[in-house]
C-alpha positions in Angstrom: -27.9 57.9 -45.6 -28.9 58.5 -41.9 -30.8 55.4 -42.5 -28.2 53.2 -43.5 -26.3 54.6 -40.8 -28.1 53.5 -38.2 -28.4 50.1 -39.8 -24.5 49.6 -40.1 -24.6 50.7 -35.9 -27.3 48.6 -35.1 -25.4 45.6 -37.0 -22.2 46.2 -35.5 -24.1 46.7 -31.7 -24.7 43.3 -32.2 -21.9 41.5 -33.5 -20.3 43.4 -30.6 -23.0 42.2 -28.1 -22.1 38.4 -29.7 -18.6 38.9 -28.5 -18.9 40.0 -25.4 -21.3 37.4 -24.3 -18.6 34.6 -26.0 -15.9 36.1 -23.8 -18.1 36.1 -20.8 -18.7 32.5 -21.3 -15.1 31.9 -21.7 -14.0 33.7 -19.1 -16.5 32.5 -16.4 -15.8 28.5 -17.8 -11.8 29.8 -17.3 -12.6 31.2 -13.5 -14.6 27.4 -12.3 -11.8 25.7 -13.7 -9.1 27.5 -11.9 -11.6 27.2 -8.5 -11.6 23.7 -9.6 -7.9 23.0 -9.5 -7.1 22.8 -12.7 -4.0 24.6 -11.9 -2.9 21.7 -9.7 -5.0 18.7 -11.1 -5.0 19.5 -14.5 -2.2 22.6 -15.6 -1.5 21.1 -19.1 -5.5 21.3 -20.1 -5.5 24.7 -17.8 -2.6 26.3 -19.9 -4.6 25.4 -23.3 -7.4 27.0 -22.2 -5.8 30.4 -21.0 -3.5 30.3 -24.3 -6.9 29.9 -26.4 -8.8 32.8 -24.3 -5.6 35.4 -24.9 -5.7 34.3 -28.5 -9.9 34.8 -28.5 -9.4 38.2 -26.8 -6.9 39.2 -29.6 -8.8 38.2 -32.2 -11.6 40.4 -30.7 -9.5 43.5 -30.2 -8.5 43.2 -34.0 -12.0 43.3 -35.0 -13.2 45.8 -32.7 -10.4 48.6 -34.4 -11.5 47.7 -38.0 -13.2 50.7 -39.2 -14.7 48.8 -42.4 -16.1 46.3 -43.2 -18.0 45.5 -40.0 -16.1 43.1 -37.2 -16.4 39.5 -38.2 -17.9 38.5 -35.6 -18.2 34.9 -36.3 -14.4 33.7 -36.4 -13.9 36.2 -32.7 -17.1 34.3 -31.1 -15.8 30.4 -32.1 -12.3 31.1 -30.9 -14.2 32.6 -27.8 -16.5 28.9 -28.3 -13.2 26.9 -28.2 -11.2 28.8 -24.7 -14.7 28.0 -23.4 -14.9 24.3 -24.0 -11.1 24.0 -23.5 -12.1 25.8 -20.0 -14.4 23.0 -19.6 -12.6 20.0 -20.4 -9.7 21.4 -17.8 -12.5 22.1 -15.1 -13.7 18.0 -15.9 -9.5 16.8 -16.0 -9.5 18.3 -12.9 -12.2 16.8 -11.1 -11.3 13.7 -12.3 -8.0 13.6 -11.3 -8.9 15.0 -7.6 -11.3 12.3 -7.3 -8.7 9.8 -8.3 -5.8 11.2 -5.8 -8.6 10.6 -3.5 -9.0 7.7 -3.5 -5.6 6.9 -4.3 -4.9 8.7 -0.9 -7.8 7.1 0.6 -6.5 3.0 0.1 -2.9 4.1 0.5 -3.7 5.9 4.0 -5.9 2.6 4.6 -3.2 0.5 4.3 -0.8 2.8 6.2 -2.8 2.5 9.1 -3.1 -1.2 9.0 0.3 -2.0 8.6 1.5 0.2 11.4 -1.3 -1.2 13.8 -0.2 -4.4 12.7 3.4 -4.0 13.0 3.0 -1.8 16.2 1.6 -5.3 17.9 4.8 -7.3 16.5 7.0 -5.0 17.9 5.3 -5.3 21.3 5.2 -8.6 21.0 8.9 -9.1 19.7 10.3 -6.2 21.8 11.9 -4.3 19.5 14.4 -1.9 20.5 14.1 1.7 20.8 15.2 3.0 17.1 12.7 0.2 15.8 10.3 2.3 18.3 11.0 5.9 17.4 10.4 4.3 13.7 6.9 2.9 14.4 6.5 6.4 16.2 7.0 8.3 13.6 5.2 5.8 11.2 2.0 6.6 13.2 2.6 10.2 13.5 3.0 9.8 9.2 -0.4 8.4 9.2 -2.2 10.9 10.9 -0.6 14.0 9.3 -1.7 12.5 6.1 -5.5 12.4 7.6 -5.2 15.9 8.3 -4.3 16.8 4.7 -6.7 14.6 3.2 -9.8 15.9 4.9 -7.9 19.6 3.7 -8.3 18.2 0.2 -4.5 18.0 -0.2 -4.6 14.4 -1.5 -1.0 14.4 -2.5 0.4 15.2 0.3 -1.8 12.3 1.9 -0.6 10.3 -0.5 3.1 11.0 0.0 3.2 10.3 4.0 0.8 7.5 3.6 3.8 6.2 1.7 6.3 7.3 4.3 4.2 5.4 6.5 5.0 2.6 4.6 8.6 2.6 3.9 9.1 3.6 8.1 7.6 0.3 8.7 9.3 -1.8 5.9 12.3 -1.4 8.0 10.7 -2.0 11.5 9.7 -5.5 9.5 13.2 -6.4 7.7 14.9 -6.0 10.9 12.0 -7.9 13.1 12.3 -10.6 10.1 15.9 -11.0 10.2 15.9 -11.4 14.1 13.1 -14.3 14.3 14.6 -16.2 10.8 15.4 -18.9 12.8 12.1 -19.1 13.6 11.4 -20.3 10.0 14.5 -22.4 10.2 13.7 -25.8 9.4 16.9 -27.5 11.2 16.4 -25.6 13.9 12.4 -25.8 14.4 12.9 -30.3 13.9 15.8 -29.6 16.8 13.3 -27.8 18.9 10.9 -30.5 17.9 13.5 -33.4 18.8 14.8 -31.6 22.1 10.7 -31.7 23.5 10.5 -35.3 21.9 13.5 -36.4 24.1 12.2 -34.5 27.5 8.9 -36.1 27.0 9.8 -39.5 26.2 12.8 -39.4 29.1 9.9 -38.0 31.8 8.1 -41.7 30.0 10.7 -43.9 30.7 11.6 -42.9 34.1 8.4 -42.1 35.4 9.3 -38.8 36.3 8.6 -34.8 36.2 10.0 -32.5 33.3 9.5 -29.5 32.2 9.3 -28.2 28.4 9.3 -24.0 28.2 8.0 -23.0 25.1 9.3 -19.1 24.1 6.9 -18.6 21.0 3.7 -19.6 23.0 5.0 -18.1 26.4 4.4 -21.2 28.0 5.7 -23.8 30.6 4.4 -27.1 30.6 4.9 -29.9 33.3 5.5 -33.7 32.0 5.2 -36.8 34.4 5.7 -39.9 33.0 5.6 -38.7 29.4 1.9 -36.7 30.2 1.0 -33.1 30.1 -0.4 -32.7 33.7 -0.6 -28.5 34.2 0.5 -25.7 32.2 1.4 -22.4 33.0 2.0 -19.2 31.2 5.1 -17.0 31.5 7.1 -14.4 31.0 10.2 -14.3 29.3 13.8 -12.2 29.2 12.8 -9.2 27.3 14.7 -10.0 24.6 12.9 -13.6 24.5 12.9 -14.0 20.3 17.0 -14.3 20.7 18.6 -17.6 21.6 21.0 -16.1 24.9 24.3 -15.5 23.4 26.4 -13.2 26.6 25.7 -11.6 29.4 23.1 -8.6 29.6 21.4 -9.3 26.2 17.9 -10.3 27.8 17.4 -13.4 26.0 15.9 -16.2 27.7 18.5 -19.4 26.6 17.3 -21.6 24.8 18.6 -25.4 25.4 18.4 -28.5 27.6 18.8 -28.2 31.2 18.1 -29.3 34.6 17.1 -27.6 37.8 20.4 -27.2 40.6 18.8 -25.1 43.5 15.6 -25.2 44.9 14.9 -21.9 46.4 11.9 -20.9 48.9 10.6 -17.3 50.2 12.8 -15.2 51.3 15.7 -16.8 49.9 14.9 -15.8 45.9 14.3 -11.7 45.0 11.2 -13.0 43.1 9.5 -14.8 45.8 10.4 -18.5 44.7 12.9 -20.0 42.0 14.2 -23.1 40.7 17.7 -22.2 39.5 19.7 -24.1 36.0 22.7 -25.1 35.4 23.1 -22.5 32.8 25.2 -21.9 31.4 25.8 -25.7 30.3 29.1 -27.0 28.0 27.1 -26.8 25.0 26.3 -22.7 26.2 30.4 -22.3 27.0 31.1 -23.9 23.5 29.0 -21.6 21.8 30.3 -18.7 23.7 33.9 -19.7 23.2 32.9 -19.8 19.3 30.6 -16.6 18.8 33.5 -14.2 21.1 36.7 -16.2 18.7 34.0 -15.4 15.4 33.9 -11.8 16.2 30.0 -12.4 16.5 29.8 -10.8 20.3 32.8 -8.9 21.1 35.7 -10.1 22.9 35.0 -8.4 26.0 31.7 -10.1 26.7 30.8 -12.5 29.9 28.6 -15.5 29.3 26.2 -14.8 32.3 24.6 -16.6 34.5 21.9 -17.1 37.1 19.0 -18.2 34.9 15.8 -19.3 36.9 12.4 -20.3 37.1 11.1 -18.0 39.4 7.9 -15.7 40.7 6.9 -12.8 40.2 5.3 -13.3 36.7 1.7 -12.9 35.5 2.4 -9.2 34.4 1.0 -10.4 30.8 5.0 -8.5 29.6 8.5 -9.8 29.0 10.6 -7.7 31.6 13.4 -10.3 33.0 16.9 -10.4 32.2 16.8 -13.9 30.9 14.8 -16.0 33.3 11.7 -17.7 33.2 9.0 -15.7 35.5 5.5 -17.3 36.8 2.9 -15.8 38.8 3.4 -16.7 42.4 0.6 -19.1 42.9 2.1 -21.0 39.8 5.1 -20.7 40.9 3.7 -22.5 44.2 2.3 -25.3 42.1 5.3 -26.0 40.6 7.9 -26.2 43.2 6.4 -28.7 45.1 6.0 -30.8 41.8 9.8 -30.7 41.0 13.0 -31.3 42.5 16.9 -30.7 41.9 17.8 -33.1 38.7 14.7 -32.0 37.0 15.2 -31.8 33.7 13.9 -28.4 32.0 14.0 -27.8 27.7 13.6 -24.6 26.8 12.9 -24.3 22.6 12.1 -21.4 20.4 8.9 -22.7 19.3 7.2 -26.4 19.2 5.5 -26.1 15.5 5.7 -23.8 13.1 3.6 -21.0 14.4 2.9 -17.0 13.9 6.6 -15.5 14.4 8.0 -18.5 11.4 5.1 -17.4 8.9 6.0 -13.7 9.4 9.4 -14.6 8.8 8.7 -16.7 6.0 6.2 -14.5 4.2 8.1 -11.2 4.3 11.7 -13.0 3.6 9.7 -13.1 0.0 11.6 -14.9 -2.0 10.9 -18.1 -0.2 8.7 -20.7 -1.0 6.5 -20.3 2.8 6.1 -24.5 2.9 6.6 -25.8 6.6 9.6 -27.5 7.6 
């Protein structure tokens, strides 16, 4: 009997050891899954593994309480083996999901950074207002915060911040596109071209000097007898993309004007100046229509004192609507022109980069050149 009892105890101990080993393996796999972030990246898989582990533990406890026959170790071991497999599957799922999330976050952050950088350049060129500049600053901060989250392994928050940056940039670009939409308008571009061609034709026909200012290119070109003889870079009004509508809007006017006064130094605040006949009859008619239609406030004034003057060469648009040249360029131009010289100001003389941006951003356009 003693020998039989000893044999039973030995078998029972072996079965208990098998169950313990299976339990330890399942527990280790479960801990590894949790450490891999399965609660975040594969929560359903982890819950299945945890439930299977609890079921196996209950089955083991039931078998350990049995007095006869000996504990059914095979069933318990199989249950723990299943729990281990599920835990390892949860770990793999977590690793894969985290890797995918990392790739997505990296891609979104890179795209957001490219978009913010391009929009910052665009905003600087178009001189967008304070509100839009604040949105861009917020977008830049969102990108930087996303990079911090990415380094810390919080890929979801990294992606959220990248998407937030894109959302903010979209608001800025939507506004910018609406402001410069006319640069992609075929009729407007055709009108600008006619103005330029008519001015050059007049210069050729009369054998005299004429000036064409292209706002997008930020260039003033002097024509003599229809030939371009000099080109000067210019600074414009701080709201240069718009056509001047009223006093204080910071826009450089578009149209066909003439020099009415030449002012040397110190008559001019900005070194030397060529005053234009803005507002002319067309400007006054447009101003009256805009005020009557409510496009501008009824209290608005049309403004004036638009000049080509010195003090430029700053590589930024800072005037209240005038056209500024570097002083050395102003000296040269001043000697070549006189009272009565035609000055034509156009938004663009080609379907340029601003038009491309406006057309592409519109999305539903065919993007064809006018």
